[in-house]
C-alpha angles and dihedrals in degrees: 000000000000090000092066096033102251125152115225090258091052091050090051089050090051089057094044120022096024089040089058091050091049090050092046088238099122110151091025105061139004102069141058102245138124111286094016122120104237141174115204131203120194110195139180101243141044109280090183088066100032119017092190090079084077093060097057115083089204088068094057114110100165139356129196114196119187090343094307126105114245121226101236091191093069120088116270112259116249119240120230121195115263115243109269093013115148122192123182142141109264097186135052092210141030113273108238136177087255093060096046093044 
């Protein structure tokens, strides 16, 4: 986030609003609005000041997934690779504003 000069709110927008644009799902996801599919995280902390509060499960107070509350007392599901999924590093260095000019 700091490497590319984003504020915490800009980073959150990249993952939500801009993510919807990248996925060609504008009007379906990416915002909290009537008729939109939305997942909601309620955290103990100010993600607008420190986005890392979103990464710590201890900060989660409530989660709504596809309109349904999630039981936070259950174990976290494991993530298995998706068939054909390929994950790799595509850059040898962090992309910064200085590099993209």
